[in-house]
Structures are given as C-alpha cells and as structure tokens.
C-alpha positions in Angstrom: 77.8 -9.2 87.3 76.8 -12.6 85.9 75.7 -12.4 82.3 73.6 -15.0 80.5 73.4 -15.4 76.8 71.2 -17.9 75.1 73.2 -20.1 72.7 71.9 -19.7 69.2 70.9 -22.6 67.0 72.5 -23.2 63.6 70.6 -22.9 60.4 72.4 -24.5 57.4 71.8 -23.0 53.9 72.9 -25.5 51.3 73.9 -23.9 48.0 74.0 -26.1 44.9 74.9 -25.2 41.3 76.2 -21.8 40.0 74.6 -18.5 39.3 73.3 -18.0 35.8 74.6 -14.9 33.8 71.9 -12.6 35.1 72.2 -14.0 38.7 73.7 -12.1 41.6 74.6 -13.0 45.2 72.0 -10.5 46.2 69.4 -12.9 44.8 70.5 -15.6 47.3 69.6 -13.5 50.4 66.5 -12.0 48.8 65.2 -15.5 48.1 66.2 -16.7 51.6 64.4 -13.8 53.1 61.3 -14.8 51.1 61.5 -18.3 52.5 62.3 -17.4 56.1 60.6 -14.0 56.6 62.1 -11.2 58.7 61.9 -13.4 61.9 62.9 -16.8 60.4 66.6 -16.4 61.3 66.0 -15.1 64.8 68.0 -17.1 67.3 70.1 -18.7 64.6 73.6 -18.6 63.3 73.1 -18.9 59.5 75.9 -21.0 58.0 76.2 -21.4 54.2 77.6 -24.6 52.9 77.6 -26.9 49.9 79.2 -27.0 46.5 77.7 -23.7 45.4 79.7 -21.7 47.9 82.9 -22.0 45.9 81.4 -20.2 43.0 80.7 -17.0 44.9 83.1 -14.0 45.2 84.2 -12.7 48.6 82.3 -9.5 48.2 79.3 -11.5 47.0 79.3 -13.5 50.2 79.7 -10.2 52.1 76.5 -8.9 50.5 74.7 -12.1 51.6 76.0 -11.8 55.2 75.3 -8.1 55.4 71.6 -8.6 54.7 71.4 -11.5 57.1 70.1 -8.9 59.7 66.9 -8.7 57.6 66.0 -12.2 58.5 66.9 -11.7 62.2 70.0 -13.8 62.1 72.4 -13.6 65.1 75.2 -13.7 62.5 76.0 -15.3 59.1 79.0 -17.4 58.3 80.7 -18.8 55.1 83.6 -21.2 55.1 87.0 -19.8 54.0 87.3 -20.0 50.3 89.9 -19.1 47.6 87.9 -16.0 46.7 88.5 -14.7 50.2 92.2 -15.3 49.8 92.2 -13.4 46.5 90.3 -10.5 48.1 92.7 -10.3 51.0 95.7 -10.2 48.8 94.1 -7.7 46.5 93.5 -5.4 49.5 97.1 -5.7 50.7 96.5 -8.3 53.4 98.6 -11.1 52.1 99.9 -12.1 55.6 96.3 -12.7 56.7 95.5 -14.7 53.6 98.6 -16.8 54.2 97.7 -17.4 57.9 94.1 -18.3 56.9 95.3 -20.7 54.1 97.3 -22.6 56.7 94.3 -23.0 59.0 91.6 -23.6 56.4 91.3 -27.4 56.7 91.5 -27.4 60.5 89.4 -24.4 61.5 87.9 -22.4 58.7 85.8 -24.9 56.8 83.2 -27.5 57.8 84.4 -30.8 59.2 84.2 -33.7 56.7 81.4 -35.4 58.7 79.3 -32.2 58.6 79.7 -31.9 54.9 78.7 -35.5 54.3 75.8 -35.6 56.8 74.6 -32.1 57.4 71.2 -33.1 58.7 72.9 -34.5 61.8 74.6 -31.2 62.7 72.3 -28.4 61.6 69.1 -27.6 63.5 67.4 -26.7 60.2 68.5 -26.8 56.6 67.3 -24.7 53.6 68.2 -25.7 50.1 68.9 -23.1 47.3 69.8 -24.1 43.8 71.8 -21.2 42.4 71.3 -22.5 38.8 67.5 -22.2 39.1 67.5 -19.0 41.2 65.7 -16.1 39.6 66.5 -12.5 40.1 63.8 -11.0 42.3 62.3 -8.0 44.0 61.6 -7.8 47.7 59.1 -5.3 48.8 57.5 -2.9 49.3 57.8 -1.9 52.9 59.4 -5.1 54.1 62.6 -7.0 53.0 60.9 -10.4 52.9 58.1 -10.0 50.4 59.8 -11.8 47.6 58.6 -11.7 44.0 60.5 -13.6 41.3 61.4 -11.7 38.1 59.0 -13.7 35.9 56.1 -12.9 38.2 56.8 -9.2 38.8 54.6 -7.8 36.0 51.6 -9.7 37.1 52.3 -8.7 40.8 52.4 -5.0 39.8 49.0 -5.3 38.1 47.5 -7.4 40.8 48.7 -5.3 43.8 48.3 -1.9 42.2 51.9 -1.0 42.7 53.1 2.1 40.8 54.9 0.7 37.7 56.7 3.9 37.0 60.1 4.0 38.7 60.9 7.4 40.1 64.4 6.5 41.2 66.9 3.7 40.8 69.8 3.4 43.3 72.9 1.2 43.3 75.3 1.1 46.2 75.2 1.3 50.0 77.3 -1.0 52.2 75.4 -4.0 50.7 76.0 -3.8 47.0 78.8 -1.5 46.1 81.8 -3.7 45.4 83.9 -3.5 42.3 82.2 -6.6 41.0 78.7 -5.1 41.6 79.6 -1.8 39.9 81.5 -3.3 37.0 78.7 -5.7 36.1 76.1 -2.8 36.2 78.4 -0.6 34.2 78.5 -3.2 31.4 74.8 -2.8 31.0 75.2 1.0 31.1 77.7 0.8 28.3 75.4 -1.3 26.2 72.7 1.3 26.5 75.1 4.2 25.9 76.3 2.6 22.6 72.7 2.6 21.4 72.1 6.2 22.4 69.9 5.2 25.4 69.9 7.0 28.6 68.0 6.7 31.9 64.3 6.8 31.4 62.7 10.2 31.5 61.4 10.9 35.0 63.7 8.4 36.6 66.5 9.5 38.9 69.6 7.2 38.8 72.0 7.4 41.8 75.2 5.5 42.5 76.8 5.2 45.9 80.4 3.8 45.9 81.1 1.6 48.9 84.3 3.4 49.9 86.9 6.0 48.8 89.0 3.1 47.4 86.1 1.8 45.3 85.2 5.4 44.2 88.8 6.1 43.1 89.0 2.7 41.3 85.7 3.0 39.5 86.8 6.5 38.3 90.2 5.2 37.1 88.6 2.2 35.3 85.9 4.2 33.5 83.0 2.7 35.5 81.9 6.1 36.8 82.1 7.5 33.3 79.9 4.7 32.0 77.2 5.5 34.6 77.4 9.3 34.0 77.1 8.7 30.2 73.5 7.5 30.7 72.6 10.2 33.2 73.6 8.8 36.6 74.6 11.0 39.6 77.4 9.5 41.6 77.1 10.3 45.3 79.8 10.5 48.0 80.8 7.2 49.5 78.8 7.8 52.7 75.5 7.0 54.3 72.7 8.6 52.4 69.4 7.3 50.9 70.0 3.9 52.6 69.4 5.4 56.0 67.0 8.2 55.1 69.4 11.0 54.5 68.0 11.7 51.1 66.4 15.1 50.5 63.9 14.6 47.7 61.8 17.6 48.6 62.4 19.1 45.2 60.5 16.1 43.8 56.8 16.9 43.8 55.9 13.2 44.3 57.8 13.2 47.6 56.9 16.7 48.6 53.2 15.9 48.3 53.6 12.5 49.9 52.4 10.7 46.7 52.7 7.0 46.1 55.8 6.2 44.0 58.1 3.3 43.4 61.9 3.2 43.7 64.3 0.2 43.2 67.5 -0.1 45.1 70.2 -2.6 45.8 70.1 -1.6 49.5 69.2 -4.0 52.3 66.2 -2.3 54.1 63.0 -0.8 52.7 60.7 -0.1 55.6 58.1 2.6 55.2 59.6 6.1 55.0 63.1 4.8 55.6 64.8 6.1 52.4 63.3 9.6 51.8 60.9 10.2 54.7 57.8 9.7 52.4 55.7 6.9 53.9 54.2 6.3 50.4 57.5 5.6 48.7 57.6 1.9 47.9 61.2 0.6 47.8 61.8 -2.7 46.0 65.1 -4.3 46.8 66.9 -6.1 44.0 70.4 -6.7 42.5 72.4 -3.9 40.9 71.9 -5.5 37.5 68.1 -5.4 37.9 68.3 -1.8 39.1 70.0 -0.9 35.9 67.2 -2.5 33.9 64.6 -0.5 35.9 66.6 2.7 35.4 66.8 2.3 31.7 63.2 1.3 31.2 61.6 3.4 33.9 59.3 0.5 34.7 59.0 -1.8 37.7 57.6 -4.6 35.5 60.5 -4.5 33.0 62.2 -7.9 32.6 65.7 -7.4 31.1 65.9 -11.0 30.2 62.8 -11.0 27.9 61.7 -7.3 27.4 63.3 -4.9 24.9 64.4 -1.3 25.0 64.3 1.1 22.1 67.5 2.7 20.8 68.0 6.2 19.4 67.0 5.1 15.9 63.8 3.5 17.1 64.9 -0.1 16.9 64.2 -2.6 19.6 67.1 -4.4 21.3 67.6 -6.6 24.4 70.4 -6.2 26.9 73.0 -8.9 26.8 73.8 -10.5 30.2 76.1 -8.4 32.4 79.8 -9.0 32.7 82.3 -7.8 35.2 85.5 -8.5 37.1 85.5 -10.0 40.6 88.5 -7.8 41.4 90.1 -4.8 39.5 92.7 -6.1 37.1 95.1 -3.3 37.9 94.6 -3.5 41.7 92.7 -1.0 43.8 93.4 2.7 43.5 94.1 4.2 46.9 92.0 7.4 46.6 92.6 10.6 48.3 95.6 10.9 50.7 93.4 12.7 53.3 91.9 9.3 54.2 95.3 7.6 54.8 96.8 7.3 58.3 99.8 9.6 59.0 102.9 7.4 58.5 105.0 9.7 60.7 102.5 9.8 63.6 104.1 9.2 67.0 101.7 8.4 70.0 103.7 10.7 72.2 103.8 13.7 69.9 102.3 16.9 71.3 99.4 18.5 69.4 99.3 22.2 70.0 95.9 23.4 71.3 95.3 27.0 72.3 94.5 27.3 76.0 91.7 29.8 75.1 90.0 27.4 72.7 86.3 27.0 73.4 86.0 23.9 71.1 89.1 21.7 71.6 90.7 20.2 74.6 93.2 17.4 75.3 91.8 14.2 76.8 93.1 13.5 80.3 93.7 9.8 81.2 91.3 8.2 83.6 92.7 7.5 87.0 93.6 3.8 87.5 91.0 1.6 89.2 91.6 1.3 92.9 90.5 -2.3 92.9 87.5 -1.4 95.2 83.8 -1.3 94.3 82.6 2.1 93.1 80.7 4.2 95.6 78.7 7.4 95.3 78.6 7.2 91.5 76.3 9.4 89.5 73.5 7.6 87.5 73.2 9.2 84.1 70.1 7.4 83.0 67.9 4.5 84.1 66.1 2.5 81.5 63.4 -0.2 81.5 62.4 -2.7 78.9 
C-alpha cells in the first residue's frame, strides 16, 4: 500500500571549544535537553557540527545520540571523525574504518558551503560552547529539567528535593563505555587512597555496557577500583534503567517514601527505575555520579566542595582522567557469547520428536504472486 512519511527538518547544533577537565559528553545532551525540552527535537534530524565536534570521542558522541530520543529527535547525526576510525579499529573493524576514511570528504562530513554558512542550510541552529558548559543534573521526573552544577544546592533548598542520595548508578546503554568507566574509576581511586568509601546509606551500582566492557574493566583494574569503595557491579544487562530494579528490601522504596537517586541513564520518568513513584532520579554524568556516591548528597559540588578522609582531613577531588580506548585493546570476555566458528547453515540439530518445548522451524511456502485471501486477522488496532 502507499506509505507517506513526513520529511523531517534539520536542526543544527554547533559545538565550539573543548570540554573542561570535569566536562563530559553527557553534559552536551543534558544542556541541549534543557534548551529544547522533551518536544523540541520532534520532527527534526539533529545534526552536530562545528569545531568542537573533533574533540569528542566516538563513544561520547554515541552517548549524545543515544539520549537524543529524550528531546523527541527523529535521529541524531555526527560527521565521521578520526575518533570513529580509532574506535572501529579498536573493535576489529578496520575494513569499515578504511572504507569510511575513503568516503569521508565526499559523503560523511558536511559540505564546505554548509560549514561556512550553516544558517542557509539548517532549519534551526543551537549553539553550545563546550568550554563554558557546566556539568548539570536533569530531573526529577523529566529528562529536560536542567540545573547547572553551580545552581544545584540552591535548587535543592528551593524545591525541597531530598538532598540525601539513596543510590548512585553508573552505566546503562548511555554511559558505560571504557572512557566513562575509566574516568569515574580515577575518582574512586582518589577516594580509596584516602580511606573514603561510598557514603553511608548510599547504594552504588555499576552496569557495564557489554560483556566486552565488563571483561576489559576487570582486566584493567577498573572494577576493582569501584569495588574498593563499596560498589556493586551488575550484569551487563537491562536493569534499573528500565525498571527491573528490585529495591523492596529498602524501606524507603517499600514504603513509597520520597528519595533521591542520581544516575548516568537517559530516562527518569516517575516510577521508571524502581517502581516507586516518589523516587526522584537526577540524570548526570558518570563523574558527577561518583561525587554524589562519595558525598551522599545531591547538593555536593566536586569542583568546590570537600570530602573528609579517614584521618579527618578535608580534601578535594582532582579532575577525573581516563582513556578514550583501552591501551591493551578490548578483552573478549566469555567464550559463550562468541559465535560458533564451525557453524554450518545446513547442519542438523538433533531435537527429540517427543520434545514439548523445542521444534524445528519450517520454511514458509513461497508467495504465489497473488493477493492474500481468507487470511486471519490477529488483532485490529485504532489510534
């Protein structure tokens, strides 16, 4: 049947400068959501351009695009950059990187006239200066309520948000790359060296993005750095991000009490994470999650506020550091997740004829070329 699709407009996001030491690609999309709201990207392809793009890692750009759904974008696009080539080669896709390198100028980056006169080609333009971009918190209950770091303490007092952080979570599909975890682990090591652990009453959970990331962070000591301060590392699977988080043992959740959590996830609608409609989830970068985990306070500003070490002395966290990609390459993880190298499409898989659970799939009969008649309708829907 004929199918009509409305052509989306194109929203250009011009990035200038470079992120400061505490800055994260997550801050880009959090700030953009604050500017556009959850509907501001509806009907748009969001295309990032400008000199600031080259400073971002491939996985950082993936974080930004992943959360583009929270502004309603049809899709989000970055031009092809050297960081993408580095990532492709590090993940054993050199042939794709070579092919992309050959086509970058012609097809995978903006045309020269677009770069020089973007206002002629984009339907709208939003400017973001990475150098001036503050880490922020988005929430609660909506991913577009943006509060810059320097205004968070005042917002907590003004809005009556619970300043005590009951849980801090890093990971999900949005912020669980090697760069994310290695930068957060650098903060965990600073705390561990001073005898500081996660704040009492705060649960700290880490979700690796994949089996490959899990194995690599274990090999490189990142997992151990988190566990040394009291973290619990979860399986690399969907969990608190989509509501599969059983917190019934926590009386705050069991009694449906108001409480605050911070996460580097991408969605924070009411009751989404743990089923409790009174859990307020504030979205932020992995680095800021670490600060909240160590202090136990939503209002804590790791750039200006101090922690207390095991000897009672105050100290400030140094800016996080980490590697864009693992220096020793990615560990492959458990063999069970690898495809069988000796698999043959025609090989027979023995299934007992008496099995009540398993059966072989029979091929569909080829289409006769005629319209279907006397078909059974499984469901009709409206709206």
